[in-house]
N, C-alpha and C positions, 0 to 999 in steps of 0.2 A: 598654358595651360595644360596641367599637370596631369598623365594618364596612368590610371592604377594598373601598375606592373603585372599584381594577377590576373587585371582581366586581359590583359594584350597576352597572356601563356594560356590561359582556361575560356581564351578567344569569347567573355561576357557582355552581357550588350547592358547600357545603361550608365559603367562608369564615367563619373565625370571629374570636372575639378576637387581634389581632395576628400573623392570618394564618395560622395555623394551622392550618386547617380541625376546628377543635373544635365549631364551630354548623351542623350537618349540613342546616338549614332552607332552604329555597331565598330567594335572593336575586331584588326585582326587577330587569327590563330596562329600559333606555327605549325607547320605542316611537318610530317615524317623525315621530305628532305631537305630540312631548313627554311623553306621559304615559308612564306605567308599568307594567306587568304582572308578574305571575310567570313568570319563563323558563322556558321549554317546550324540548325539545330536538325537534331537525326531525325528519322521519319517516325510517327506515332506507329508502335506495332497494330497489328488488325484487329478488329475487334474481336476475334478470336482467340487472339494472344496474351489477351488484357490479364493477367489476376485479378481476381473478386478480392474487394475490396473485405475487410475484416476487422471485427473490432479484436484488436490485442486482446482484450479480457474475457473472449466469450468463443469456445472454440463449435466446431462444428462435431456429430455424434464421430464423424467418420477420424476427426481427428484426436480425437480423446479431449486433454488440457491442451489449451492456448501457452503456445512458445514460450519457454519461460515458467510454466505454470506447473506444480504437483497436480495430479488429476485428483478426483475427488474417491476415488478407490484407495491414492496414497495415502490420504487425509483424513479418510471415516475409522471411526471407532474411541473406544474411551481413552479420556488424558487425565489427568493426578497430577498436582505441582503444590507450591508453596507459595507464597505472598510474605511480604512486607510492606511498612509504612508509619506514618504519623499522619491523627488524626488531630488536624490544629483548630483549637477552640480557645475558651479560656486556661488552658491547660493543655501542651501539648502530650497526648497519648500513644505509646508508639503500638504497632498493632502486626501481627505473626499470626497464620492461620494456614489452613489449606482449599485447595481450585481443585474441582474437577467438573466434567462436563463430558459430553458425548457428539461428536460431531457426526451430523446425518446426511448421504447424501438428497441434493434436491437439483437432478442435472449435474452439473458443472460448479454447482457451487454446494454449501453446505449447512447447514443451518446449526444452529448451538439448543441440546437439548439436555434435560437435566442438569446446569451449569449450576452451581453455590460455589459459594466462601462462607467457608467456615473459621470460628477463630473465638476469643475469650478476651474479655476487658475487665478485670480486675474483680477474676470470676465468674464472670457472668455471661454465658455465653451467644452466641448469634450467628444466624447463618441468614445471607442475602443469598438472592436468585442471582444468574449469570444467564441471557440468550443474545440473541445476536447471529450475526452469518459468516461463513471465512470465504472468502473469495480468491482465487490466484494467488492462495496461503497466508492472506491477509490477513487476520482477527480484527472484525471489530463489535464489541459485545459491550451490552448496559444491563444494568440491572439498581434496583431501589432497596433499601432497607435500613435495619434498626442497628446501629452501631454504638454503645454506651449513652441510650438514652439524645443519639442524633440519628434522623433519619436524613440518609445519602442517597441522592439518586448519582450514581457512579458509569463509567466508562472504562472498558477494557481492550488495548490494541497490542498485538505484538505478529511477530510474522513465525512460521512455520520454516525452520530448517533442518535438515535431516532425522527426521521424526521427532521433532517437541518443538515449542512454544518457546524459545530460552530469554529474551529479549521482550520479555513484558514490561507495558506500564500500564496504572490505572489511577485514576482521580476521581474525585465527589463533589459534592458540596450541598449543604443542605438549604431547602427553600427559600429560608429569609440571607441565605448567604451572610451565618454568620462563624458557621465551622467546614475548614474543607478536608481533605484526605487525599493521599497519593502515597503512589509505592509502587516496587517493584512486582511482576511475577511470574512463573515456569512453569508448565507441563509437561509431562514424556504420555509417549502411550502406555497403557497399563498393562 
C-alpha cells in the first residue's frame, strides 16, 4: 500500500492507495522534535470566539464595503464615455457613440439611473436606455432600443477600477435572432 507523502507530513486523515482516500485510518504526523504521533484535530474555538459568517459581497453597516470591494460612496456619481461595436444583420454596420449614466447608492449596492447609449447610423440618430446595478464594483446593465430599424435587447458588463469602467463589453440581439450586436465601452466619472 502506498501512502500519500503529503498526508504523512500534514497529518491528514483519509489518504490511502494512490491518494484516493480509500484508507480512513489516521496517519502519523511529524512533531517538532522529529518524532511522530497520530494526527489530532485542533480543539474547536469556544462559541464566543468564532467569527460570524458573512456573505463576502454584503458588508455590515459598521464595515462599509465588503473586503476587496469599493464602497458605494466611491462609486456613486455621474459617468460618461464611449462605445464601439458592430451590428451584424444582412450587412455589418459599424457602431460608435456615447454612454452616460448615474450610479445612485441603495445600501451597499448601486443602481444605474438616467443611463443612455447614443449614436447615429447613416445619419439617423438613436438612443437606448441603460439600467441595472453595480455590486462590489461589477456593473450588470441592460437596455432595449432601436438601432437602424432593428430592436435590440442588450446587456452591458464592466468592472470599476480607479474611478472608471474601462473594460466594458456589451451585446444585444433582436427578438427573432436575425441580428446581433456586440462591442466594447468605457466610462469615467464626470
